[in-house]
N, C-alpha and C positions, 0 to 999 in steps of 0.2 A: 287938095281933095279932103273932104270931111268924111271919115270912115267910122263905122260903128261895128263893134264885135259883140255878139251875144255869147256868154260863157256860163258854164255851170258853176263857176267860182273864180276866185282870183287869189294869187299867192299872198300870204299874210293872214287871210281869213280862211283859206282852203288849200289843201294839198292834192294835186291831181295833174295828170298829163295835159288835159285840155286847158286848164288854168295856166300852167307853166308856158305852154305853147302860145297862148293868147298874150300873156304879159310880155314875153320876149319879142314877139312879132310887133305888138303895138308900140313898144319902146323904140324898136328899130325904124318903124314907119314915121314916128314922131321925129326921130333923128334925121330922116330924109325930108322933113319939112311939111308933113301932113298933120292935120288936126284929127286926133284919134280918140274915140270914146269907147268904153267897155261897159256893157250892162251885165252885171253878175248877180245871180240870185243869192240871197243871204237871209239872215234872220232879222235884219234891221235895214232901215233906209239911211244911207250915208253916201256922201259924195267926197271924193278926195283926188288929189293930184299925185300921180306916180311918175316922176321923171317926165312930166309933160303929158302923160296919158290921163285923160279925164275918166275916172272910174266911178260908176254909179251903182252902188250896191242897192238892190231893191228887195224888200220883203214881199215875196209873192205868197198868195194864199194857198194853203194846202187844204183842199175841200175834202172832208172824210169820205163822202160817198163817191166822189170822182176819184179820189186817191185809191179807193179799194177796187173799183171796177174799171176805171179809166186812168191809170197812173200817169203822172206827168202832164195831164191836160190842164190842171189848175195852174201849174208853174208856167206852161206855155202861154196861157191866157194872160197871166200876170206880167210876163216879160214883154208880150206884145203891147199891152197897155203902157208899160214903161217906155217902150220904144216909140210909140205914137206920141206920147207926151214930150219926150226929149227931142223928137224930130221936129216938132213945132218950134223948139227953141234953137236948134243947131242945124237943121236942114241937112240931114245926112245924104250923101251922094250914093253910097253903097253900104250894104249891111252884110256881114258874114256871120253865119251861125253854124254850130256843130250838128251833125246828124244825131248825136247821142241822146237817146230817150225822147226824141222829137221836140227838143227845146224850141226850135224855130217853127213848129207846125202852124200856129196861128199867124205868126208874123209873115211867113212865106205865102200863106193862102189868102190873107185878107188885106195886108198893107201894100199899097201901090208904090213900091220903090224897088230898085234892082237889088236882088238878094243872091248871095253865094253860099251854097252849102259845102262846108268842109267835112269830108268823110273821115272820121276817126274810127277806131274799133267800135263795131256796132253791138247792140244787144244780141243780134243773131249770132255773131261770132263768139260771144260769151257763152251762150248755151251750147253751141256746137263744140267748143273746146272742152266744155265740162262733160260732154258725152251724155247729155240727158235731154229729155223732152221739155219743151218750154211750158211754163205756167200760162194761164190765161192772161195774167197781167203782162208777161213778157211778150205774148203774141200781140197785145195791143200796142206795147211800146215799139215793136218791130213795125207795125202798121203806121204808127205815128212818125217813126224815122223815115220810112219809105215815102209816105205822103208828103212830108216836109221837103224831102230832097227832090221829089218829082215836081213840086210846086216852085222850086227855086229858079231864078233866072239862069244860073250856071252852077256847075259842080266841080270841085277840085279835091284831090287827095294827094297822098305823099309817096305812093309806091305803085309799080305796075301790078304787082300781085294783088294788092288791095283793090285797085281799080277794076281788075277782072272779076274779082269775087263780088264786089258791090254792084257792078254792072249787071251781073246775072241775078243777084238777089233782089235788087230794086227795079230791074227792068229799064235801065237807063243807058245812055251812051254819051259820047263827047265829054268824058271826064278829063279835066286838065290835071296833069301831074306836076306838083311842085314839092320837092322834098322839104322836110322840116329843116330848120336851121338852129344852130347852137352857138353860144359865145365861144370864140377862139382865144385862149390865153395867149398873151404876147410871146411867152416862151415856156419851155417845159424842161424838166430834168428827169432822167430815168430814176425810178425808185430803187433804193437799195434794200427794201424790205422784202418779206415773203407774204405780204398781205394781199388778201383777196377781198374785193368789194363787190357787193351785189345789192340791187335795189328792186323791191317788188312787194306787192301785197301778198298776204297768205291766202291765196285763192287758187282755184284749179287752173286758171290760165297762166298766172305768173309762176306757179309750180315751185315755190320756194322750198317746199318739202323735199324736192329732188336734190337740191343743193345740200340741205341739212343731212340727208342720207349719204351724200357723197363725202362729207367732211371727214369722218373717221377713216375712210379709204385714202383720202389725200394725206392725212397725218401719218399714216403708216409709212409712206414714202418720203414725205417732207415734214418731219416732226416740228420744225420751227415755223410752219405756216400759221398765219392768223387770219381771222375773218371778221368783216364788218357787214352785217346784214341789216340794211335799212328798210323799214316798212314792216318789220316783224317785232312785235312786242314781247318782252320777257314773260308776260302773262299768257301768251298764246299756248294752247295745249301742245302744239308741236315743239315749241321751245322748251316748255316744262318737261316734256318727255325726254328731250335730248339731254337736258341738265341731269335728270334722274338716271338716265342710262349711262351717261359718260361724265360722271362727277369730276374726273381728273382732267378733263379738257377745259382749260381756262382761257384759251386764245380766241374765243368766239364771243362777239358782242352782238346782241339783238337790240337794234336802235329803232324805236317806233317812228320817230319823226326827227328830222334835222332841217335847219334852215339853209338858205342858199349859200351863205358863207361857209358853214360847216361842211356842206356837201362838196364845195370846191377843195377844202382841205382833205377830205376823204379820197377824192380822186387823185390828188397829188401824193397822198400817202401810200396808195395801193400800188402793187406791182402789176396786177392784172384786174380786169373787170370781168365778171362772169354773171350770166343770166340764164336760169334754167327754164324760162318761159316757153311753154309749148306752142304759143302763137303770139306774134306781134305783127300788126299791120305795117309798122315801120321799125320801131325800136329806138326811141329817142335817147335812152341812156347809153346805148352803144355809141352813138355819134358823140355824146358828151365825153365818154371815156376816151374815144379816139382823139378828140380835140386836145385832151391832156397828154397825148402820146402814150396811151396805155393799150397794150394788146388786149383783145377781148375773146371770150369764149361764150358761144351762144348756140342756139339750136337752128338747124337748117329748116326753117319754117316761115310761112308768110312772107313779109317783106324783108326779113333779116338778111338773106343772101344778097339783096340789092344794096345793103349798107355795108356789110362785112364780107370781104372777099376771102374765101377759105385759104388758109396758109399764106395770106398776104397781109391782111389787117388783123387776123385772129384765126381761131379754129372753130369750126362748126361741127356739131355732133347731132346724133339722133335725139329727138325730143323724148323726155320721160325716162331717160336711161341714166341712173346715178353713176354707174361704172364708167360709161363713156364720158360723162361730164368730168368725173374725177381724173380719168386718164389724160384728158386734154389740159386740165389745170396743172396736173403734175408735170407734163411735158414743158409747159411754159415756166413753171417755178424752178425746175431743175436746170434749164438751159438759159444762162444769162445772155449769151450772144443772140440766140433766137428771139428771146423776149425783147431785147433792145432793137433788133432789126425790124421786127413786126411792129413795135411801138412807133418807130420813126415812120414806117409806111402808113400806119393808121392815122398818125397826126397829119401827114400830107394829104391823105384821103379826105379828112375832115375839112382841112383848109380849102381844098379844091372844090368840094361838092356840098358840104353841109354847114357852111358858116351862116350865121344869122343875117349878116349883111347881104350875102348872095340871095338868101331866101326872101328877104324884104324887097330886094330889087325885083325879083321875079313876081312876087305877089303884087307889088306896086303896079307893074306893067299890066298884070292880069286884071286887077280891080279897076284900073283906069279904063280898060277896054269895056268892062261890064257897065261901069257908070255911064259911059258914052252911049250905051244902048238906049237909055231913057232920054238922053238929050236929043238923039237922032229921031226917036219916035215922036217926041214932043214937037220937033221942028216940022215933022210931016203932017201932024194933025191939023185939020182945018180949024179956024177960030170958031168958038162956040157962039151960037146966036144969042143975042141979048133978049 
């Protein structure tokens, strides 16, 4: 089968959850014998081969007037043009695009091919978790997301909680649920450190400031604890304020960006993985940490409880509560036996439910069924008169 993914970016040129998901799934589908293409927006036109995945970076026009009043529309038009051009060369059987910012709006509405909308965290959830009213631009982006999804041949997402929320928000039904997949290391060793790893942007939804506020409370009980915070730059005002207020705390590293190899090392190095995010539609980094045999601490919100079983694979706490987050981290850092037991259970959970091979197998079956819709319809159409 010839499959095309539309993405907001691709690892190596861009760092983001949709890009990482796309790369991993595309590689796994290539491994299963499919021809896979990815069209990713970028600042240049470039084609490359990534372990068999044909990646097409396309420079899409940002039109100032459209960008101001109709954000994302110029990008959606550009990606649809690229898709149409590449389809003439490669004859895609099915196209998957993300709901995010309506990237597939024009492709889903105008191009005649089977399309699948993958529901990631939406712009609606971004302003909801920020607790604020949407801007006019965000309202348009929500409309673009909703319209693109409703125009798709089929829709899938990664958790029951997200499916329910998006069904109500977009007014849709029949959402297929296929959890994300992550690479599973061949083996793992329990960590002998007291290191805590966390990954997240410094925004209201990822809530990294909650973990930063929790760090001094953790160090009161576990003085030798150390922290790696990926996605938070030293120049960030929160990081600078922390350095100024606690100049004696040296075991905290703010790491703006790390590559895939370094991230694997950080997972292996840490004793536990913690995320203070107040909302996740799935929680990909939880599954990654679990695959490395690391117990996790997160918030009981969104799709997280479907990934992390409380007191089995990790500990779940109330969102936005630095003390509760600190207490859960302290429990795991102080109890070696508990940390080891939960880590083993977390690893098995990832192997059984969240491996990239299992996800690719499920997606393969689903996309094949969607691609066959076009074939069956074409077979039923009467021949055109000459």
